[in-house]
C-alpha positions in Angstrom: 85.9 87.2 42.2 87.4 84.8 44.7 85.1 85.0 47.8 87.9 83.4 49.9 90.1 86.5 49.6 89.7 88.9 52.5 90.4 92.6 52.4 93.8 93.6 53.6 94.9 97.2 54.2 98.2 99.0 54.5 100.7 96.2 54.4 103.9 98.3 54.3 107.4 97.2 53.1 110.3 99.7 53.4 112.6 99.8 50.4 115.0 102.4 51.8 114.9 104.7 54.8 112.8 107.1 52.8 111.0 105.0 50.2 108.1 102.5 51.0 105.5 100.4 49.3 102.1 99.9 50.8 99.8 97.1 49.5 96.0 96.9 49.8 93.8 94.0 48.7 90.2 95.0 48.0 88.4 92.0 46.5 85.4 94.0 45.4 87.5 96.3 43.2 87.4 95.7 39.4 90.6 97.7 38.8 94.0 97.9 40.3 95.4 101.3 41.3 98.9 102.5 41.7 99.5 105.7 43.5 102.9 107.4 43.8 103.2 110.1 46.5 106.0 112.6 47.4 106.2 114.5 50.6 106.0 118.3 50.4 104.5 120.3 47.6 102.0 123.0 48.2 102.8 123.3 51.9 106.1 125.0 50.9 104.7 127.3 48.2 104.3 131.0 48.5 102.8 133.9 46.6 105.7 134.0 44.0 105.7 130.3 43.1 102.1 129.2 43.9 101.0 126.6 41.4 104.5 125.1 41.2 103.3 121.6 42.4 100.4 121.5 39.9 102.7 122.6 37.0 105.3 120.0 38.1 102.8 117.2 37.9 101.4 118.5 34.6 104.9 118.5 33.2 105.6 115.1 34.7 103.0 113.8 32.2 103.5 116.2 29.3 106.8 118.1 29.9 108.7 116.7 26.9 108.1 114.6 23.8 109.5 111.5 25.5 107.2 112.0 28.6 104.2 112.5 26.4 104.9 109.3 24.4 105.3 107.3 27.7 102.0 108.8 29.0 100.3 107.8 25.7 101.7 104.3 25.9 100.2 103.9 29.3 96.8 105.3 28.2 96.8 103.1 25.2 97.1 100.2 27.5 93.9 101.3 29.3 95.6 103.1 32.1 93.9 106.2 33.5 96.1 108.9 35.0 95.1 111.5 37.5 97.1 114.2 39.4 96.9 114.3 43.2 97.8 117.7 44.6 96.9 117.8 48.3 98.3 120.3 50.8 100.9 118.1 52.4 101.9 115.6 49.6 101.4 115.2 45.9 101.8 112.7 43.1 100.1 110.6 40.5 97.3 108.0 40.6 97.1 105.3 38.0 94.1 103.0 37.4 94.9 99.8 35.5 93.6 96.3 34.9 94.9 94.0 37.6 96.8 91.8 35.1 98.9 94.8 34.0 100.2 96.0 37.4 103.6 94.4 37.1 103.9 95.5 33.5 103.2 99.2 34.0 105.3 99.8 37.2 108.6 100.0 35.2 106.9 102.3 32.7 105.7 104.6 35.5 109.1 104.6 37.1 110.6 105.7 33.7 108.0 108.4 33.3 108.8 109.8 36.8 112.6 109.3 37.2 114.2 108.7 33.8 113.0 111.4 31.5 113.7 115.1 31.2 111.7 118.3 30.8 112.0 120.6 27.7 111.3 124.3 27.7 108.8 124.5 24.9 106.7 121.7 26.5 106.9 123.5 29.9 105.6 126.7 28.4 102.7 124.8 26.8 101.7 123.4 30.2 101.9 126.8 31.7 99.4 128.1 29.2 97.1 125.2 30.0 97.4 125.8 33.7 96.5 129.5 33.2 93.4 128.3 31.3 92.5 126.0 34.2 92.9 128.9 36.6 90.4 131.0 34.6 87.9 128.2 34.4 88.1 127.5 38.2 87.6 131.2 39.0 84.1 130.8 37.5 83.2 128.0 39.9 81.7 129.7 43.0 82.1 126.8 45.4 85.8 126.2 44.4 86.5 129.9 44.6 84.8 130.5 48.0 86.8 127.6 49.5 90.0 129.0 48.0 89.3 132.5 49.5 88.4 130.9 52.8 91.8 129.1 53.0 93.5 132.4 52.0 91.8 134.2 54.8 92.6 131.5 57.3 96.2 130.8 56.5 97.5 134.0 54.9 101.0 133.6 53.4 101.4 130.0 54.6 101.4 127.5 51.8 98.0 126.2 52.9 96.6 129.6 52.0 98.0 129.6 48.4 95.7 128.7 45.5 96.2 125.2 44.3 96.5 126.3 40.7 98.5 129.4 41.5 97.9 132.8 40.1 98.7 134.2 36.7 101.5 136.2 38.3 103.1 133.2 40.0 102.8 130.7 37.1 104.2 133.2 34.5 107.2 133.7 36.7 108.1 130.0 37.1 111.1 129.4 34.8 112.4 126.0 33.6 115.3 126.2 36.0 112.8 126.7 38.9 110.8 123.6 37.7 114.0 121.6 37.5 115.0 122.5 41.0 111.5 121.6 42.3 111.8 118.2 40.6 115.2 117.6 42.2 114.1 118.7 45.6 110.6 117.2 45.8 111.0 114.1 43.6 114.5 113.0 42.7 115.8 113.6 46.2 112.5 113.5 48.1 112.6 113.1 51.8 109.9 110.6 51.6 108.3 108.6 48.7 105.4 106.3 49.0 104.0 103.8 46.4 100.6 102.4 47.1 99.1 99.5 45.2 95.5 98.6 45.6 94.1 95.6 43.8 91.5 92.8 44.0 94.3 90.3 44.3 97.8 90.1 45.9 100.9 91.2 44.0 103.7 89.7 46.1 106.6 90.9 43.9 105.6 94.6 43.9 108.1 95.9 46.5 111.0 94.1 44.7 109.8 95.4 41.3 109.6 99.0 42.5 113.0 98.8 44.2 114.5 97.6 40.9 113.2 100.6 38.9 113.5 103.7 41.2 116.7 105.5 42.3 117.7 104.8 45.9 118.4 108.2 47.2 119.2 108.9 50.8 117.8 112.0 52.5 119.8 115.0 51.2 117.4 117.9 51.5 117.3 119.9 54.6 114.1 121.0 56.2 112.6 123.9 54.2 111.4 127.2 55.7 107.7 127.8 55.7 105.8 131.1 56.0 103.3 131.5 58.8 100.7 134.2 59.4 100.0 135.3 62.9 96.5 136.7 63.5 94.9 137.9 66.8 92.4 135.5 68.1 88.8 136.1 67.2 89.7 138.5 64.4 87.2 138.3 61.6 89.0 137.8 58.2 86.8 137.9 55.2 88.1 137.6 51.6 85.7 138.4 48.8 85.6 138.0 45.0 82.1 139.2 44.5 80.4 139.4 41.1 77.1 140.8 39.7 75.2 137.5 39.9 72.4 137.1 42.4 73.8 133.8 43.7 76.8 133.8 46.0 78.8 130.9 47.5 79.9 131.4 51.1 82.5 129.4 52.9 83.1 129.9 56.6 85.0 128.1 59.3 88.1 127.9 61.4 91.3 126.1 62.1 91.1 122.9 64.1 93.4 120.1 65.3 96.0 118.6 63.0 95.9 115.0 61.8 98.2 114.0 64.7 95.4 114.6 67.2 93.6 111.3 68.0 90.2 113.1 68.2 89.8 113.3 64.4 86.6 111.2 64.4 84.8 113.8 66.6 85.0 116.3 63.8 84.0 113.7 61.3 80.8 113.0 63.3 80.2 116.7 63.7 80.6 117.3 60.0 77.7 114.9 59.3 75.6 116.2 62.2 75.7 119.7 60.7 75.2 118.8 57.0 72.3 118.3 54.7 68.6 119.0 54.7 67.1 118.5 58.1 70.5 119.0 59.8 70.7 121.3 62.8 72.7 124.0 61.0 70.5 123.9 57.9 67.3 124.2 59.9 68.6 127.3 61.8 70.0 129.0 58.7 66.9 128.5 56.5 65.0 130.5 59.1 67.3 133.4 58.9 68.9 133.5 55.5 67.8 133.3 51.9 69.4 129.9 51.1 69.3 128.3 47.7 70.7 124.9 48.7 71.4 122.8 51.8 74.3 123.6 54.0 77.3 121.3 53.9 80.0 120.9 56.6 83.5 119.7 55.8 86.4 118.5 57.9 89.9 118.4 56.3 92.8 117.0 58.3 96.2 118.5 57.5 99.6 117.9 58.8 100.0 121.2 60.6 96.4 122.3 61.2 93.0 120.9 60.5 90.1 122.9 58.9 86.4 122.7 59.7 84.1 124.7 57.6 80.6 125.0 56.2 79.6 126.0 52.7 76.3 127.4 51.6 74.7 129.3 48.7 72.7 132.5 49.3 71.1 135.3 47.3 71.9 137.8 50.0 75.4 138.4 51.3 76.0 141.0 54.0 79.4 140.3 55.5 79.0 141.5 59.1 75.6 140.1 59.8 76.1 136.9 57.9 79.4 136.2 59.7 78.0 137.1 63.1 75.1 134.7 62.6 77.2 131.9 61.3 79.7 132.4 64.2 76.8 132.2 66.6 75.7 128.9 65.1 79.2 127.5 65.6 79.7 128.7 69.1 76.3 127.3 70.1 77.7 123.9 69.4 79.9 124.3 72.4 76.9 124.7 74.7 74.1 122.5 73.2 74.8 118.8 72.9 73.4 116.8 70.0 70.3 114.7 70.9 70.8 111.0 71.4 68.9 110.1 68.1 70.7 112.7 66.0 74.1 111.6 67.4 73.4 108.0 66.7 72.5 108.8 63.1 75.6 110.9 62.6 77.8 108.1 64.0 76.3 105.5 61.8 76.8 107.7 58.7 80.4 108.4 59.8 81.0 104.6 60.0 79.4 104.2 56.5 81.6 106.9 55.2 84.7 105.2 56.5 83.7 101.9 54.9 83.0 103.7 51.7 86.6 105.1 51.6 88.0 101.6 52.1 86.4 100.5 48.9 87.5 103.4 46.7 91.2 103.2 45.9 92.0 106.9 45.4 90.4 107.9 48.8 92.0 104.9 50.5 95.4 106.0 49.1 94.9 109.5 50.3 94.0 108.3 53.8 97.1 106.1 53.9 99.3 108.9 52.5 98.0 111.4 55.1 99.0 109.2 58.0 102.2 108.0 56.4 103.6 111.5 55.9 102.5 112.5 59.4 104.5 109.6 60.8 101.4 107.9 62.1 100.6 104.1 61.8 97.6 102.9 59.9 94.3 102.8 61.9 92.5 99.5 61.7 88.9 100.0 60.5 87.6 97.9 63.3 89.1 100.2 65.9 87.9 103.3 64.1 84.4 102.0 64.2 84.6 101.2 67.9 85.9 104.7 68.6 83.1 106.3 66.7 80.4 104.2 68.3 81.5 105.0 71.9 81.7 108.7 71.3 79.4 110.7 73.7 77.6 114.0 73.0 79.5 115.8 75.7 82.8 114.8 74.0 81.6 116.5 70.8 80.7 119.7 72.6 84.0 119.7 74.4 85.8 119.2 71.1 84.0 122.1 69.6 84.8 124.2 72.6 88.5 123.4 72.2 88.6 124.3 68.5 86.7 127.5 69.0 89.5 128.8 71.1 92.2 127.3 68.8 92.3 130.2 66.4 90.3 132.8 64.6 87.4 132.3 62.2 87.6 133.2 58.5 85.2 133.5 55.5 85.4 133.4 51.8 82.6 134.8 49.6 82.3 134.5 45.8 
């Protein structure tokens, strides 16, 4: 690797009003990565079409004989393909040798924009999606988080299962998929290509512009479903089974990605997690835990989510929820110690640096801010903001989110 090449992040070139290319240079990377994101997706799903975005992406790769052949051509060239289905945007992630970036971009564009779906292949993908649903239902952590989101967001798209339900997927017809493709991809309000490589690829914006349709914005803003819950109402969704081990996910809505205090929750997430963490120590004394407690912070466009996940042999809804809620609310009164806060801040900084070196995570972070209409945050400034965070700012932040909306819990 050329030691003279310095990392460069989020260099953006606009192709049209609603289509952009972002380039990253990560010298330490051994592969190049191409991510194509589209705005929308799961945020606009509801109980009758949940799973549409996942099915659309599966059909993008295997929705016809022609699509399957193009996908196989890419894979035979050493390209690895992954589906990205987040709450606010979705797309495909391609890992490729750096020397092949220019070669595969026209092929990717053909796969996305210049091939059709066929009904028999769509039905095949629906069956595969139903199998994936069944498999995921057997994963306690995945299922408890899904139930937690359902409890927290209700009928809103954020509360719908990522893979849909058997009912919703079986009712998606080819015409529905074709409309979703037109609305979310062919005439997308916003499309983002992200190229991350150990070297510069100066011609990528021009190359992308030559191979994708230049559509202006034609889709009006779509309606979304929102649930209104009384504050402090306890919402628990269960999918209990006969096994002795249960997965519990509990938390609350927080600030959206547009709030500049995101790093407070990232610090708090680390402060609460793991063996020896404040939350773990308290819970081990009261509950029959099998593993350490983990805290998570997810930033979304319309609302953030802060939650903890644990495994326990004993699950009693009311008492467990009451105790966990007490743990949360105590964080608004008791500030972290100086040493504990310093450790959490250093780990938060390390986590940020880690994401800069991993292309899929870097792409997700860029996409999150891009579709929220936010500029890229320079890593140096993020580190400065984390380091200067004070303990009373964290307790103030937790006090704000405690009043933001109600708690929820999912148990599997």
